[in-house]
N, C-alpha and C positions, 0 to 999 in steps of 0.2 A: 528279611528272609535269608540273606546270605551276604558275606563280605568277600566272596570270591569275585575278583574283578572281571573274570571271564564269563561269569554267569549272571551277576547282578544286573537288573534291567528296570529299575524304577528309581525315582528321585530320592527316596529314603535310603536305599542302598548306596546310591552314588555319593551322597554328601559325606558318608562315613568312609566309603572306599577311597574317595579322593584324598582324604586325610592320611591314609595309610600307604597308598601306592602312587607311583609315578609312571609316565610313559616317556618315549623318546621326545615327544613334543608336548606342548601345552598351549593354553590361551593366555594372553596377557589379561590380568584380572579386569573383569567388566567389559571385555571386548571380544570380538571374534577374530582377533589378530593372532596368528600363530607365532610361537617362539620356541627355540630348543629348550628341552627340560633335562632329562637324563643325558640326552645328546648335548655335547658342547658345540657341535657344528654339523652341517651336512652339505653334501653337494649332489647335484642332479645331472645325469648325463645329458648330452645335447639332444638325444632322441627321446628323453623323458622316460626311459625304461629302467634306469638303474639309479638307486638312491644309496649313497654311502654316508653312514652316520659314524661320527667319532664320539665315543662316550667321554663324559667328564672324568678327570682323574680323581681317584680316592672315593668313588661311590661305594656305599656299603648297604647291605640289607640290615634289617633290625637285629638279625642274629650275629652280626659282626663280619660276615663274609663279604669279600669284594664282589661287586657286580661286574660281569664280563659280557662280551658280545654273545657268548654261548647262551646266556640267560635270556637275551632278547630273542634268539632263534627258538629256544625251547618254549618261551611264552606264546609266541605267535603260533607255533605248531600245536600247543595245547588248546588255544582258542579255537582253532580250526578242526582239531581232531573230533570226530563224531562222539567219542566216548565222553567228552567233556559236556556235551549238550549245551553249548553256548548259544544263546539267542543271537549273538553278534558274529558268529563264525562266518556266515555268508557274506559279510561285508568285505572280506579279504580276497574275493574271487579274482582280483587282478594280479595277485602274486603268483609267480611262476611255480607250478607244482601244486597249486590249490586243488585242482580237480582230482589228482591222484590221492592226496591226503584225505580230502573230504569224502572221497568215494571208497576209502578203506583199502586202496591199492598200494599205498606207501605209508611209511611211518614218520617221514620228515618232509619238510618243504625244500624242494630243490632250488627254489628261488631265493632262499635266505642263507647267506654264507658268513660265518665268523672268520674274517681274514686274520685277525689276531685278537687278543683279549679286549681291545678297546675299539675295534673297527668291525662294523657289520654292514654288509651289502645286501640290499633287497632288490631283486630283479622282478620286473612286471612283464606281463604278456601284452600289455597295451598301456599307453599313457593314460593317466587318470588324475584329474584335477582334485579329487577328494582324498588322495592317498595320504598326504601329510596330515590332513584332519583326522584320518583314521588312526594315525600314530598318537593322537592326543586324547582319544577316548578310552574308557576303561577296558574295553575288550583287547587292547594291545598293551596294557600295563605289564610291567616286568615282575615276574615272581620267581622265587628260588625253588628249583626242582626238588631238592632234598627235603624242604619243608612241606611241599605239596604231597610228596610221596609218604612222608612220615605221618602226616595227619590223615591221609586217606579221605574217607567220606566226611571227616570233621574239618577239612581245610577251610571251608567257608565260615567256620565258627572260631577259628584260631589263626587268623591271617598274619603273614610276615611279609612286609614290603620294604620300600626305601623311603617312604613318605615322611612328612613333617612330624607325624605322630605315630607312636607305637601302640599296638593293641595291648590292653591290660585285662579287660573283663567284659563278659556279655552275660547279663541276666535276662533270659528270654521274656519279652513282653514288658520289661521294665527299663533297662538301661544298657548302654555300651559305654565303656570308659577307655579313653586313650590318654597317653602321656607323651610329653615332649621328647622328640628324638634328638639327643645331643649330637649325633653324627650327621644331621641333615646337611646336605651339600650347599644350601643357600645360607650365607652368613647372616646372623642376626635374627633369624626366624626359626621356628614359630615364636610368637610373643607370649604364648600361654604355656604354663607348666602342665596343665591337665585340661581335658575336654570330656564332658559327659553329655551324651545324647540320651534323653529320657523319652519313653514311648508310652502310648496307650492312655494319655491323659485327656480328659474332657477339655475341649477348647476354652470353655469359660473358666475352668480352673487354671488352665495354663496362663491365660491373660491376667487373672488375679495374682498368680505367683510372680508374673513379670512385674506387675505394679508394685508388689511388695519387695522386689529385688531378690527374690529367691531363684530366678532364672535370668539369664542374660539375653537370650534370643528365643522368640517363639517361631518354630520352624515352618509351620504350615499356616 
């Protein structure tokens, strides 16, 4: 239905969104163990109310622009802004300034500060054990403001992220095509040059195509 990471809310969206976008944190594959992703490192204040993230050097969006701490701030604000209609916006209620932004009384999050291009500080109103996990889910993925604004209502159909794969094509009801991101920050991956998600096929037909070697993975 959408490739907007701040709006997508089902497994079919997520599998594609995760290929295109990244967050500050991620899970080690096959586990629930957190690790830094776009963040190179992070520190937590003694009172558990301030998280300081250092971005990896050399991060780029698929349009070639460098990723900055301001993009992290914008992305969190976009997820919470009522105009986005994100089903996950309410998850961030522990961030300072959430009530004002979610209530339409402010345009930015007072609790998120870009100290410099590679350092973002997120201040909470209360300690929250789920916070780092929230930095690993799609509602906090980092997006480029200029691409969101340029695409307008079509942003969810022509996404631009930092992920292992770049968006190429979406034929509604048929397929989504992605290609390898040569600027991906993890060395040696992805292993594939191209990734095609096909939709709307009868499960029996899908299994037959798998047996014939026409598809590599049956998704559902």
